C-alpha positions in Angstrom: -6.4 7.7 -8.0 -6.6 7.0 -11.4 -4.9 10.0 -12.7 -2.2 9.2 -10.3 -2.1 5.5 -11.4 -0.9 7.2 -14.7 1.2 9.9 -13.7 3.5 7.0 -12.0 2.8 5.3 -15.6 0.8 2.4 -14.4 -2.4 2.1 -16.8 -5.6 -0.2 -16.7 -6.7 -1.9 -19.6 -10.2 -2.8 -20.8 -9.9 -6.0 -18.6 -8.6 -3.8 -14.8 -5.5 -5.6 -15.4 -2.2 -3.8 -14.8 0.0 -2.9 -17.8 2.3 -1.3 -16.1 4.7 -3.9 -14.9 6.2 -3.7 -18.6 8.2 -6.7 -19.4 8.1 -7.9 -15.7 4.6 -8.2 -16.0 3.7 -12.5 -14.6 1.4 -14.6 -16.5 0.2 -16.4 -13.2 -3.0 -15.7 -11.9 -4.8 -12.3 -12.0 -5.2 -10.9 -8.2 -7.3 -7.9 -6.8 -5.3 -5.4 -4.4 -8.3 -3.7 -2.6 -7.0 0.0 -0.9 -7.8 -0.2 3.2 -8.5 3.3 3.0 -12.2 2.7 2.0 -11.9 -0.5 0.6 -12.0 0.1 -3.4 -9.8 -1.8 -5.9 -7.1 -0.4 -7.1 -6.7 -2.7 -9.6 -5.3 -6.0 -10.5 -2.2 -7.5 -10.8 -1.0 -11.1 -12.3 1.1 -12.7 -10.3 4.2 -14.4 -11.4 5.1 -17.7 -11.9 8.3 -19.7 -11.7 8.8 -19.5 -15.9 8.5 -15.9 -15.2 10.9 -15.8 -12.4 13.6 -17.1 -14.5 13.3 -15.0 -17.6 13.3 -12.0 -15.2 16.6 -13.3 -13.1 18.5 -14.0 -17.0 17.3 -10.9 -17.7 19.2 -9.6 -14.5 22.5 -11.9 -15.1 22.4 -10.6 -18.0 22.6 -6.6 -17.4 25.3 -7.6 -14.6 27.6 -8.1 -17.3 27.4 -4.7 -18.0 26.4 -2.7 -15.0 29.1 -4.1 -12.9 31.9 -2.7 -15.7 30.7 0.6 -15.7 33.1 2.9 -13.1 31.3 3.0 -9.9 31.1 7.4 -10.3 28.9 6.5 -13.4 26.3 4.3 -12.3 26.3 7.2 -9.3 25.2 9.2 -11.7 22.5 6.8 -12.7 21.6 7.1 -9.3 21.6 11.0 -9.3 19.1 11.1 -12.2 16.7 8.5 -10.3 16.7 10.5 -7.5 16.1 13.6 -9.8 12.4 12.0 -10.9 11.5 10.9 -7.4 11.6 14.2 -6.8 9.3 15.6 -9.7 7.3 12.3 -8.9 7.5 12.7 -4.8 3.8 13.9 -4.4 1.9 11.0 -6.8 3.8 8.6 -5.4 3.3 9.2 -1.6 -0.1 9.5 -2.3 0.1 6.0 -3.8 1.9 4.6 -1.0 -1.0 6.2 1.6 -3.6 4.8 -0.4 -2.6 1.4 -1.2 -1.0 0.7 2.2 -2.7 3.2 4.4 -0.5 5.1 6.2 -0.5 9.0 6.6 0.2 11.2 3.5 2.6 12.7 5.4 4.4 9.2 6.2 3.7 9.0 2.7 5.6 11.6 1.5 8.3 11.1 4.0 8.4 7.4 2.7 9.4 8.5 -1.2 11.5 11.3 0.8 13.9 8.5 2.2 14.0 7.6 -1.3 15.5 10.3 -2.6 17.7 11.0 0.7 19.3 6.9 0.4 20.1 8.1 -3.5 21.8 11.2 -2.4 23.8 8.9 0.2 24.7 7.0 -3.0 25.5 9.1 -4.8 28.5 10.2 -2.4 29.1 6.6 -1.3 30.1 5.6 -5.6 33.0 7.6 -5.2 34.3 5.9 -1.6 33.9 2.3 -1.8 37.2 2.1 -0.1 39.8 -0.4 0.8 42.9 -0.7 3.2 46.1 -1.0 2.4 48.0 -3.0 5.0 52.2 -3.2 5.8 53.4 -6.4 4.1 56.0 -8.5 5.9 57.7 -9.2 3.0 60.0 -7.2 0.9 59.3 -5.7 -2.1 55.6 -6.0 -1.8 52.8 -4.2 -1.4 49.2 -5.6 -0.1 45.6 -4.2 -0.3 41.8 -5.0 0.2 39.8 -4.2 -3.1 36.0 -4.7 -3.1 34.1 -6.4 -5.7 30.6 -6.6 -6.6 28.1 -10.1 -5.5 26.3 -9.8 -8.8 21.8 -10.6 -8.5 20.9 -9.0 -5.0 17.6 -10.4 -4.1 15.1 -8.2 -2.2 12.1 -9.0 -0.6 10.1 -6.4 0.9 7.1 -5.7 3.4 3.9 -3.5 3.0 4.5 -1.1 5.6 6.9 0.6 4.2 5.9 -0.4 0.3 9.3 1.7 -1.5 11.8 3.3 1.2 13.3 -0.3 2.7 13.9 -1.2 -1.4 15.9 1.8 -1.9 17.8 1.3 0.8 19.0 -1.5 -0.4 19.0 -1.2 -4.3 20.8 2.4 -4.3 23.7 1.2 -2.3 23.0 -2.2 -4.1 23.4 -0.5 -7.4 26.5 1.6 -6.8 28.2 -0.9 -5.4 27.8 -2.8 -9.3 25.0 -4.9 -8.2 21.4 -5.4 -9.8 18.6 -5.5 -8.5 15.6 -8.5 -8.1 13.2 -7.5 -6.2 9.6 -9.1 -4.3 7.6 -6.4 -3.5 4.7 -7.9 -1.0 1.8 -8.9 -2.8 -0.5 -6.2 -0.8 1.3 -3.0 -2.1 2.4 -4.2 -6.0 1.4 -0.6 -7.3 4.0 1.4 -5.3 7.0 -0.9 -6.6 5.6 -1.2 -10.0 5.8 2.6 -9.9 9.1 2.8 -8.8 9.8 0.3 -11.3 8.3 2.4 -13.6 10.0 5.8 -12.8 13.4 3.9 -12.9 13.4 1.8 -16.2 13.1 5.5 -17.8 16.4 6.5 -16.3 18.0 3.2 -17.8 16.6 4.1 -21.4 17.5 7.7 -21.0 21.4 6.4 -20.1 20.9 3.5 -23.1 21.6 0.7 -20.4 19.5 -2.3 -20.0 16.3 -2.8 -18.2 17.5 -5.8 -15.9 19.7 -3.6 -13.4 16.2 -3.1 -12.2 13.7 -6.6 -11.8 10.4 -7.4 -10.4 8.7 -10.3 -9.7 5.7 -9.9 -8.2 4.4 -13.4 -6.7 3.6 -14.8 -3.4 5.6 -16.9 -0.8 6.3 -19.4 -4.1 8.8 -16.9 -5.6 10.1 -15.5 -2.2 11.4 -19.3 -1.9 12.3 -19.7 -5.0 14.7 -16.6 -4.8 15.6 -17.7 -1.2 17.0 -21.4 -2.2 18.9 -20.1 -5.7 22.5 -20.4 -6.4 22.3 -18.0 -8.6 21.4 -14.8 -6.3 24.3 -14.4 -4.0 22.5 -11.9 -1.0 18.8 -11.9 0.1 17.6 -9.2 1.5 14.4 -9.8 3.7 12.1 -7.7 5.7 9.3 -9.1 7.4 8.2 -11.0 10.7 10.8 -13.3 12.6 8.9 -16.4 11.3 9.8 -15.2 7.2 12.8 -14.2 8.3 14.0 -17.3 10.0 12.9 -19.5 6.5 14.7 -17.5 4.6 17.3 -17.5 6.5 18.0 -21.4 6.5 17.1 -21.6 2.8 20.2 -19.5 2.4 22.3 -20.8 4.4 22.1 -24.3 3.5 23.3 -22.8 0.2 25.9 -20.9 2.2 24.9 -17.4 0.5 24.8 -14.3 2.2 21.6 -12.5 3.7 20.2 -9.2 5.2 17.6 -10.1 7.6 15.3 -6.9 8.7 12.8 -8.6 11.0 10.4 -8.6 14.3 10.3 -5.6 16.4 9.2 -4.8 19.9 10.7 -1.5 21.5 10.6 -0.4 24.3 10.9 3.9 25.5 11.7 3.8 29.6 10.7 6.9 30.9 12.8 7.9 34.5 11.8 10.2 37.1 14.3 12.8 35.5 12.1 13.0 31.7 10.6 16.0 30.4 7.3 14.3 29.7 6.0 17.5 27.7 9.0 16.0 25.3 8.4 12.5 26.0 4.6 12.2 24.9 4.5 13.6 21.5 7.4 11.0 21.2 5.3 8.6 22.1 2.0 8.9 20.5 3.4 8.8 17.3 5.7 6.3 18.2 2.6 4.0 18.9 0.1 5.3 16.3 2.3 6.0 13.5 1.2 3.5 10.5 -1.4 3.1 13.1 1.5 0.8 15.1 2.6 -1.1 11.7 6.1 -0.3 12.0 9.1 -2.4 12.9 10.0 0.5 15.1 7.3 1.2 16.3 6.8 1.8 20.2 5.4 -1.0 21.5 6.2 -0.9 25.3 6.3 1.6 27.7 8.6 1.3 30.7 7.7 3.9 33.2 9.3 5.1 36.6 7.0 4.9 39.5 7.2 8.2 40.7 6.1 9.7 37.0 3.2 6.7 36.2 0.3 8.5 37.0 1.5 11.8 35.5 2.7 10.5 32.1 -0.7 7.6 32.0 -2.9 10.9 32.3 -1.1 12.8 29.5 -1.2 9.9 27.2 -4.9 9.5 27.7 -5.5 12.9 27.1 -3.3 13.3 23.8 -5.5 9.5 22.8 -8.9 11.8 23.4 -7.1 14.3 19.9 -5.8 11.1 17.6 -8.3 11.9 14.6 -8.9 8.5 12.7 -9.7 8.4 9.4 -9.2 8.5 5.1 -5.0 9.0 6.0 -4.9 11.2 2.3 -6.8 13.6 4.9 -4.1 15.6 6.4 -5.9 16.8 9.1 -6.4 12.5 10.0 -3.4 11.4 12.6 -4.3 7.8 11.7 -4.8 5.6 9.2 -6.3 2.0 9.1 -4.6 -1.2 9.3 -3.4 -3.4 5.8 -6.1 -5.8 6.3 -9.1 -7.6 7.7 -6.3 -10.7 9.0 -4.3 -7.6 11.2 -7.5 -6.0 12.4 -7.9 -9.8 13.9 -4.0 -10.2 15.4 -5.6 -6.9 17.1 -8.2 -8.3 18.5 -6.9 -11.5 19.5 -3.8 -9.2 21.6 -6.8 -7.8 23.1 -8.2 -11.0 24.0 -5.3 -12.3 25.3 -4.1 -9.2 27.5 -7.4 -9.7 29.3 -6.9 -13.5 29.7 -3.1 -12.6 31.4 -4.4 -10.1 33.7 -3.4 -6.9 31.4 -6.0 -3.8 32.1 -7.3 -2.1 29.0 -7.2 1.9 29.9 -8.0 3.1 26.1 -9.3 1.8 22.9 -10.0 -2.1 21.9 -12.6 -0.8 19.5 -12.7 -1.9 15.9 -14.4 1.2 14.1 -17.1 1.1 11.8 -19.9 3.3 10.2 -19.2 6.6 7.3 -15.7 6.5 6.8 -14.7 3.3 8.1 -16.0 1.3 5.1 -13.2 -1.2 4.8 -13.4 -2.6 8.2 -9.4 -2.0 8.6 -10.0 0.7 11.3 -9.1 -0.2 15.0 -8.8 2.7 17.7 -5.5 2.7 19.6 -5.3 0.9 22.4 -3.8 1.6 25.8 -3.6 -1.3 28.5 -1.8 -1.6 31.5 0.2 -4.8 31.7 3.4 -6.6 33.5 6.3 -7.4 32.1 6.2 -11.6 32.8 3.1 -11.5 30.7 3.5 -13.3 27.5 1.9 -11.2 24.9 4.1 -8.2 25.4 7.3 -10.8 24.4 5.1 -11.0 21.3 5.0 -8.4 18.5 1.6 -7.4 17.4 1.3 -5.4 13.8 -0.7 -3.0 15.7 -1.5 0.3 17.7 -2.0 -1.2 21.3 0.6 -0.4 23.9 1.6 -1.7 26.7 2.2 0.5 30.0 4.6 -1.2 33.0 6.1 -0.1 36.2 9.8 0.1 37.2 11.9 1.3 40.3 15.2 1.2 39.4 16.6 2.0 36.1 18.7 -2.0 36.0 15.0 -2.8 36.5 14.0 -1.2 33.1 16.7 -2.0 31.7 16.4 -5.5 32.3 12.8 -5.5 31.1 13.6 -3.4 27.5 16.1 -6.1 27.0 14.1 -9.4 28.3 11.8 -10.3 25.0 13.3 -12.2 21.9 13.3 -9.0 19.7 16.0 -6.2 19.6 15.3 -3.6 16.9 14.9 -0.4 18.7 14.8 1.6 21.6 14.9 4.9 23.5 15.5 6.6 26.9 13.9 9.9 28.5 15.9 11.2 30.7 17.9 14.3 31.5 19.7 12.5 34.0 23.4 12.2 32.0 23.9 8.8 34.1 20.7 7.4 33.1 21.6 7.8 29.4 25.1 6.7 30.2 24.0 3.8 31.5 21.1 3.3 29.2 24.0 3.5 26.2 26.5 1.7 27.9 27.5 -1.8 27.1 25.1 -3.5 30.1 22.5 -1.1 28.4 20.0 -1.5 25.8 20.9 -4.5 23.8 18.8 -3.4 20.4 20.4 -2.0 17.5 19.5 1.0 18.1 19.3 3.5 21.3 18.2 6.5 21.3 18.4 9.6 24.2 15.0 11.8 24.1 13.7 10.3 21.1 11.3 7.8 20.4 11.6 4.4 18.8 10.3 5.3 15.5 12.3 6.8 12.3 15.2 6.9 11.7 17.8 8.8 8.8 19.7 7.5 6.1 23.0 8.4 7.8 22.8 5.5 10.3 23.1 1.6 9.5 19.7 0.4 10.7 19.2 -2.5 12.1 18.8 -4.9 14.8 19.9 -8.0 17.2 18.4 -11.3 18.4 15.0 -12.1 16.5 15.2 -9.1 14.5 17.7 -10.8 12.2 21.1 -9.0 12.7 21.2 -7.3 9.3 21.9 -3.6 8.4 20.6 -1.5 6.2 20.7 2.2 4.8 23.9 4.2 6.3 27.6 4.1 7.6 29.6 1.5 6.1 26.3 -0.9 5.3 27.4 -1.0 1.8 30.0 -3.4 2.3 27.2 -6.4 3.0 26.4 -5.5 -1.3 29.9 -6.8 -2.0 32.6 -9.2 -1.6 36.2 -8.1 -0.7 39.4 -9.8 -1.8 42.8 -9.2 -0.4 45.7 -8.5 -2.9 49.4 -9.1 -2.6 51.4 -7.9 -5.5 55.6 -8.5 -5.3 57.2 -6.2 -7.4 61.0 -6.9 -6.7 62.9 -9.4 -8.0 63.4 -12.2 -4.8 59.8 -15.1 -4.1 60.3 -14.5 0.2 57.4 -16.6 1.1 55.0 -15.7 4.7 55.9 -16.6 8.2 59.9 -17.0 7.1 59.3 -20.2 5.3 61.5 -21.2 3.3 60.8 -23.6 -0.1 64.3 -24.9 -1.5 64.4 -26.3 -4.9 67.9 -26.8 -4.9 
């Protein structure tokens, strides 16, 4: 891993302290970062304090004065260059993400590919930051709207996607003319430092200030400073619903803007008309991928009673084939949970399942012994449950899948929607009427609704986000770029008269 860190511009001095943070290095307490893969120390970073935060923010504000004046296509060219460097560093960065977070190497590489894809998307977008032109009711007047950057965009990201979700925000924010201030999860700082180092090369090659992209590795104190800072007009926060409510309240008090991507409690409906051979791999990947630590992970399976036993038996067989171990070994399907706190949440959820009348079919075990030294490996778990059980309404960031029966499609949709979260949803059916009902106004209440694919895995071309306690924000594709800009309505009078709107007359005699 030391070789990979060096490739990404991260060196460890004689004391083990990272020197890869460059001018954004914190001056606060030093913390060791351990890999959940083997429990070994990846390195040490110094957390930022309030003084560090103010220094970094000032650099960002100064850079904004330069960056915003570049034509948008020129900003897009800088982002294009970043995408090219990510292609060069894809293998190393993907491996670091896998080792630091614990997801499979294929998922780590896929996360870097998402970064590349959003850079490509943003390059095209840089020539399409369009406004509308409207007909004025007044003669010899032209009315139109245009979009301007906001300034410093604050990004708070979570451990489960150490780099991809940050890139969804930054690539769009950059081409829109903003600069970015990033607080990554303190559980995965080295992936963030690596991204910062790579972009710093691009900025240097283009004679642009480092402050276009700033990094503050810190704890909740830094997140609170960002949320309460009037100098950061937009906060994009990804994490738990509890964290999102705190950020939202602080930002709202100062009338700032926020994009919130919070918890998910995602369900797949499997109807009697489903292709089970197609459904089972999607269900297993959704429940087991990233060890159940995606916001889009499949947590509930709502199955028609006529195919329930067939699907249950198919899943039991599929779960027997899941290989758990070192995520850098591509023969393994599932790596560890992020830390022992996550393991405790897993155990507490299984305890609640049993207390509330659920039936554990498979799993419910913490692994130890050779290859599991970190204490963060668990078995993916299948549970027969009922929709009224309290535990199924909560998001547990672990590979636990709840199986439930239904009789009518209306009942299935009602069960799916009857949780506080509303991120991703899916239905497996070959019946057009069932699919269309699921997608209708009376269907899924989630921000994402899929037919014959699972809940997990989203393309950058579509807007990503959810409803209810998921936060309501949108990132990535479609017209999500508008959240990073301010809209301005403009009217130009090119005539010799001064007619007023609504036919109002104002005669000064």
